KOLROMI-640085 format. One line per field, with one value per residue (C-alpha): residue number from 0; chain; x, y, z. Coordinates in pm, 1 decimal, padded with zeros to 6 digits, always signed. Example, Ala and Ser with C-alpha at 12.3 -4.5 7.8 and 13.67 -1.06 7.14 Angstrom:
// KOLROMI-640085
nr: c(0:1)
kette: c(A:A)
east: c(+01230.0:+01367.0)
north: c(-00450.0:-00106.0)
up: c(+00780.0:+00714.0)
This chain:
// KOLROMI-640085
nr: c(0:1:2:3:4:5:6:7:8:9:10:11:12:13:14:15:16:17:18:19:20:21:22:23:24:25:26:27:28:29:30:31:32:33:34:35:36:37:38:39:40:41:42:43:44:45:46:47:48:49:50:51:52:53:54:55:56:57:58:59:60:61:62:63:64:65:66:67:68:69:70:71:72:73:74:75:76:77:78:79:80:81:82:83:84:85:86:87:88:89:90:91:92:93:94:95:96:97:98:99:100:101:102:103:104:105:106:107:108:109:110:111:112:113:114:115:116:117:118:119:120:121:122:123:124:125:126:127:128:129:130:131:132:133:134:135:136:137:138:139:140:141:142:143:144:145:146:147:148:149:150:151:152:153:154:155:156:157:158:159:160:161:162:163:164:165:166:167:168:169:170:171:172:173:174:175:176:177:178:179:180:181:182:183:184:185:186:187:188:189:190:191:192:193:194:195:196:197:198:199:200:201:202:203:204:205:206:207:208:209:210:211:212:213:214:215:216:217:218:219:220:221:222:223:224:225:226:227:228:229:230:231:232:233:234:235:236:237:238:239:240:241:242:243:244:245:246:247:248:249:250:251:252:253:254:255:256:257:258:259:260:261:262:263:264:265:266:267:268:269:270:271:272:273:274:275:276:277:278:279)
kette: c(A:A:A:A:A:A:A:A:A:A:A:A:A:A:A:A:A:A:A:A:A:A:A:A:A:A:A:A:A:A:A:A:A:A:A:A:A:A:A:A:A:A:A:A:A:A:A:A:A:A:A:A:A:A:A:A:A:A:A:A:A:A:A:A:A:A:A:A:A:A:A:A:A:A:A:A:A:A:A:A:A:A:A:A:A:A:A:A:A:A:A:A:A:A:A:A:A:A:A:A:A:A:A:A:A:A:A:A:A:A:A:A:A:A:A:A:A:A:A:A:A:A:A:A:A:A:A:A:A:A:A:A:A:A:A:A:A:A:A:A:A:A:A:A:A:A:A:A:A:A:A:A:A:A:A:A:A:A:A:A:A:A:A:A:A:A:A:A:A:A:A:A:A:A:A:A:A:A:A:A:A:A:A:A:A:A:A:A:A:A:A:A:A:A:A:A:A:A:A:A:A:A:A:A:A:A:A:A:A:A:A:A:A:A:A:A:A:A:A:A:A:A:A:A:A:A:A:A:A:A:A:A:A:A:A:A:A:A:A:A:A:A:A:A:A:A:A:A:A:A:A:A:A:A:A:A:A:A:A:A:A:A:A:A:A:A:A:A:A:A:A:A:A:A:A:A:A:A:A:A)
east: c(+08196.6:+08535.2:+08768.3:+09116.2:+09342.6:+09693.0:+09965.1:+09901.3:+10181.3:+10151.5:+09949.8:+09619.0:+09606.1:+09662.6:+09388.4:+09116.6:+09213.3:+09167.8:+08803.1:+08674.0:+08803.2:+08654.2:+08319.8:+08302.3:+08413.8:+08577.4:+08929.0:+09288.2:+09574.0:+09858.8:+10190.2:+10490.7:+10584.4:+10268.6:+10320.3:+10448.8:+10199.3:+10426.8:+10395.5:+10015.0:+10061.0:+10149.9:+09870.6:+09625.5:+09723.1:+09697.0:+09355.4:+09178.6:+09317.6:+09179.0:+08840.6:+08759.6:+08427.2:+08660.6:+08960.3:+09083.9:+09410.2:+09634.3:+09942.6:+10141.9:+10476.6:+10441.0:+10811.8:+10774.8:+11109.2:+11232.5:+10987.0:+11125.2:+11448.7:+11362.2:+11046.4:+11037.4:+10969.6:+10714.3:+10516.3:+10561.0:+10389.8:+10109.9:+10010.8:+10091.5:+10033.6:+09694.8:+09589.7:+09662.0:+09479.4:+09211.7:+09219.2:+09207.6:+08872.8:+08693.2:+08743.0:+08623.2:+08368.5:+08492.3:+08503.8:+08800.2:+08874.1:+09175.5:+09352.3:+09467.9:+09565.3:+09563.0:+09901.5:+09698.8:+09560.6:+09820.3:+09751.2:+09664.2:+09430.6:+09269.6:+08911.1:+08883.1:+08901.7:+08592.8:+08600.9:+08578.7:+08824.6:+09107.4:+09407.0:+09698.3:+10025.6:+10310.2:+10529.5:+10604.9:+10439.0:+10099.4:+10113.9:+10167.4:+09864.4:+09603.3:+09709.8:+09637.8:+09289.2:+09257.3:+09357.5:+09084.7:+08795.9:+08936.9:+08914.8:+08661.5:+08293.5:+08252.4:+08507.5:+08567.1:+08837.4:+08916.0:+09161.3:+09331.5:+09573.0:+09823.5:+09798.6:+09914.0:+09843.8:+09973.0:+10139.5:+10452.1:+10609.0:+10456.8:+10486.3:+10299.1:+10567.0:+10854.5:+10790.8:+10718.0:+11077.1:+11224.7:+11013.1:+11232.5:+11588.2:+11526.2:+11438.9:+11384.8:+11275.1:+11148.5:+10837.6:+10658.2:+10360.9:+10241.7:+10107.0:+09784.2:+09550.7:+09376.6:+09586.1:+09418.5:+09383.6:+09390.2:+09161.1:+08915.6:+08929.5:+08901.0:+08557.3:+08390.3:+08622.0:+08433.5:+08129.9:+08137.0:+08200.3:+07913.2:+07746.5:+07689.6:+07774.8:+08105.2:+08267.4:+08542.2:+08507.4:+08740.4:+08790.3:+09030.6:+08963.0:+08813.6:+08941.3:+09249.1:+09589.0:+09939.5:+10231.9:+10334.5:+10004.9:+10027.9:+10369.4:+10259.7:+09996.2:+10163.6:+10396.7:+10114.9:+09949.9:+10194.8:+10337.5:+10701.5:+10919.3:+11026.1:+10975.8:+10820.9:+10908.7:+10687.0:+10897.9:+10831.0:+10864.3:+11137.6:+11327.8:+11285.5:+11374.1:+11239.2:+11334.4:+10954.7:+10673.5:+10447.6:+10125.8:+10079.7:+09696.8:+09595.2:+09226.4:+08974.9:+08588.4:+08393.6:+08060.1:+08097.6:+08062.6:+07762.3:+07575.0:+07618.4:+07513.7:+07847.4:+07956.1:+08189.7:+08537.4:+08597.6:+08826.3:+09198.6:+09238.4:+09002.4:+09167.9:+09557.6:+09453.0:+09285.5:+09603.7:+09842.7:+09679.5:+09651.6:+10033.9:+10088.4)
north: c(+11859.8:+11986.8:+11749.4:+11762.8:+11427.8:+11382.5:+11164.3:+11210.1:+11124.9:+10767.0:+10529.1:+10565.5:+10939.3:+10961.4:+10720.8:+10864.4:+11196.6:+11096.7:+10936.7:+11230.7:+11451.1:+11198.6:+11291.9:+11657.4:+11666.6:+11977.2:+11856.9:+11902.1:+11661.4:+11724.3:+11612.8:+11651.8:+11970.4:+12125.8:+12087.8:+11908.9:+11615.0:+11630.2:+12043.1:+12113.5:+12470.5:+12403.8:+12087.5:+12376.0:+12658.2:+12480.0:+12320.1:+12571.0:+12802.2:+12558.6:+12511.0:+12120.6:+11959.4:+11641.0:+11530.5:+11165.4:+11125.3:+10885.7:+10961.3:+10765.9:+10653.9:+10299.8:+10147.6:+09884.4:+09749.6:+10079.9:+10179.2:+09912.1:+10126.1:+10474.5:+10441.0:+10854.9:+10951.2:+10679.2:+10773.0:+11114.9:+11098.5:+10794.6:+10885.8:+11325.6:+11384.1:+11190.9:+11385.4:+11703.9:+11656.5:+11509.5:+11772.6:+12072.3:+11873.7:+11868.8:+12233.7:+12359.1:+12085.8:+11880.2:+11474.5:+11243.1:+10931.9:+10711.5:+10432.5:+10163.7:+09829.7:+09466.1:+09499.4:+09614.2:+09245.1:+08995.5:+08787.9:+08423.9:+08195.3:+08132.6:+08335.1:+08683.1:+08933.7:+09117.8:+09491.6:+09492.8:+09223.1:+09291.0:+09439.4:+09299.7:+09443.9:+09267.8:+09593.9:+09864.8:+09988.9:+09825.7:+09994.7:+10340.4:+10255.7:+10133.4:+10409.2:+10646.8:+10469.0:+10576.2:+10939.8:+10955.5:+10822.6:+11017.3:+11387.5:+11356.8:+11298.1:+11190.2:+11014.8:+10682.5:+10447.2:+10217.1:+09896.9:+09801.8:+09528.5:+09468.9:+09773.1:+09834.6:+10113.2:+10248.9:+10530.8:+10463.9:+10132.0:+09820.9:+09412.1:+09397.2:+09620.7:+09447.8:+09085.2:+09235.2:+09387.3:+09047.9:+08852.5:+09015.5:+08948.5:+08633.5:+08282.7:+08143.2:+08319.2:+08259.0:+08385.6:+08337.1:+08123.9:+08126.2:+08478.4:+08473.9:+08870.2:+09006.0:+09202.7:+09569.4:+09739.6:+10148.2:+10191.4:+09960.1:+10137.9:+10461.6:+10354.2:+10257.6:+10535.0:+10803.8:+10633.4:+10612.0:+11011.2:+11100.0:+10903.8:+10984.2:+10603.6:+10693.5:+10382.0:+10149.6:+09923.4:+09664.9:+09730.7:+09495.4:+09295.8:+08973.7:+08639.1:+08505.7:+08414.5:+08401.8:+08615.1:+08289.3:+08273.2:+08655.0:+08637.7:+08351.3:+08506.2:+08793.9:+08599.4:+08425.2:+08766.2:+08916.5:+08619.0:+08624.5:+08276.4:+08287.9:+08026.3:+08131.7:+07883.7:+07870.5:+07940.3:+07959.3:+08323.2:+08117.4:+08164.7:+08484.8:+08691.8:+09037.7:+09278.0:+09369.0:+09059.8:+09007.5:+08887.5:+08563.9:+08583.9:+08939.5:+08817.0:+09092.1:+09079.9:+09239.3:+09228.7:+09587.0:+09685.8:+09440.1:+09555.1:+09936.7:+09834.4:+09921.4:+09726.9:+09477.1:+09559.6:+09267.2:+09007.0:+09044.9:+08827.7:+09053.6:+09339.2:+09239.0:+09184.2:+09534.0:+09672.2:+09538.9:+09659.8:+10012.0:+09990.2:+09917.1)
up: c(+09855.8:+09885.8:+09948.7:+10056.3:+10018.4:+10138.9:+10025.9:+09659.2:+09506.7:+09673.3:+09476.1:+09689.3:+09708.3:+09340.6:+09239.8:+09488.3:+09303.7:+09003.8:+09049.0:+09282.0:+08965.0:+08702.1:+08951.2:+08914.8:+09289.8:+09416.5:+09541.9:+09578.3:+09622.8:+09862.5:+10003.2:+10178.4:+10002.4:+10059.0:+10426.0:+10722.2:+10858.7:+11192.6:+11212.3:+11373.1:+11293.4:+10930.9:+10900.1:+11044.8:+10843.4:+10541.7:+10610.9:+10654.6:+10414.9:+10167.2:+10372.7:+10309.6:+10419.6:+10405.1:+10470.5:+10319.3:+10482.9:+10307.2:+10372.4:+10595.8:+10710.0:+10520.9:+10524.0:+10755.5:+10796.8:+10851.3:+11105.3:+11338.9:+11320.9:+11254.2:+11503.9:+11618.8:+11258.1:+11207.2:+11545.9:+11431.7:+11053.3:+11147.8:+11478.6:+11538.6:+11160.3:+11206.0:+11498.8:+11368.3:+11058.0:+11278.1:+11549.7:+11221.9:+11117.0:+11480.8:+11493.1:+11113.7:+11129.4:+10842.7:+10786.9:+10786.0:+10619.9:+10752.8:+10617.7:+10838.2:+10755.7:+10792.2:+11027.8:+11303.5:+11415.8:+11539.3:+11194.3:+11412.9:+11290.4:+10944.4:+10964.2:+10817.3:+11086.6:+11172.6:+11201.3:+11585.1:+11647.7:+11924.5:+11749.0:+11830.3:+11571.7:+11625.9:+11426.2:+11519.6:+11210.7:+11254.7:+11626.2:+11470.3:+11254.6:+11534.8:+11752.5:+11455.6:+11450.0:+11805.8:+11751.4:+11471.7:+11738.6:+11965.1:+11775.2:+11484.2:+11516.3:+11175.1:+11008.7:+10848.1:+10947.2:+10675.1:+10664.4:+10369.8:+10251.2:+09956.4:+09788.4:+09463.1:+09192.5:+08890.6:+09109.4:+09352.4:+09415.6:+09498.1:+09484.5:+09153.4:+09005.0:+09117.4:+09034.5:+08697.9:+08708.1:+08878.0:+08649.1:+08321.5:+08513.9:+08631.6:+08575.1:+08928.0:+09248.7:+09626.9:+09712.4:+10074.4:+10021.6:+10426.9:+10445.1:+10338.4:+10235.9:+09971.9:+09695.9:+09647.3:+09329.6:+09459.4:+09123.9:+09260.9:+09633.0:+09483.3:+09364.6:+09699.9:+09910.6:+09700.6:+09708.4:+10057.4:+10086.0:+09923.2:+10253.2:+10609.7:+10729.3:+10927.0:+11124.4:+11042.2:+10715.7:+10576.0:+10202.8:+09890.2:+09667.2:+09705.0:+09717.8:+09884.6:+09824.6:+09925.5:+09859.8:+09617.2:+09468.5:+09345.3:+09206.9:+08999.0:+08891.8:+08805.9:+08611.7:+08422.7:+08311.0:+08211.5:+08019.5:+08173.4:+08187.9:+08551.3:+08787.8:+09084.6:+09416.3:+09770.8:+10077.0:+10420.5:+10618.3:+10814.1:+10468.6:+10409.8:+10728.5:+10751.0:+11037.3:+11083.5:+11149.2:+10871.2:+10945.5:+10874.8:+10801.1:+10636.2:+10564.8:+10626.4:+10686.1:+10422.7:+10662.2:+10769.7:+10363.4:+10334.7:+10602.5:+10488.4:+10151.5:+09965.7:+09694.8:+09755.4:+09535.7:+09227.6:+09287.2:+09279.0:+08967.2:+08765.8:+08905.0:+08808.3:+08516.7:+08457.8:+08626.1:+08355.7:+08092.3:+08269.8:+08303.1:+07929.4)
């Protein structure tokens, strides 16, 4: 197997390459300096030159609030860029793995969303990720679509690193408590993804660490695990206005993983402990 991984400079791409290398699977991590996703000819030429049998597409426009203003760029990367990769994958007979998000759902209710639940993105970012899913399904016969949530890894920026920084700078912190989901450690996720890649169990999956919490719960756990003397206070989403609407319910059902025989990820609490050790 030869695997091309886009978005190598990001959290997930970095850990997927690291996992593939540890398994002895030939791979190459690429990013914006290698080719522009939005340019079809450049995408096609680069992928054909490497001739992978699988493309793991981690690259994406993920600045959720900025997406509301910079819609053209967000669409170009998340929809057009995804379609460009998908078309070349199909043309050369390569498989494709695409990453989507809890933001494709409307965030209502308190039950976990199944993989076939109706989509209803409330942010432009979520809409473009849903449209990206459509492009993959339309263009590539052999594909994996994996929806993930609340990602954190050793490479790049994330909520945990932000909390660690603020926890050292402040004695009090307000964090939203009415948005519920599952934090996901990219090192754990990469293990599952590389297991998937060694099968032909194509389709749509949800993958995140086990257990649910609010951002407030997550922040409090970070402070406790890191031994930081910062008091975290719960607030509502209305008290912390942002440009793009966040889903209140980001719970994702893992029934698809169970049905395919894939192992679920460890609990988010366990993942956080190991992540803080990895950060040193």
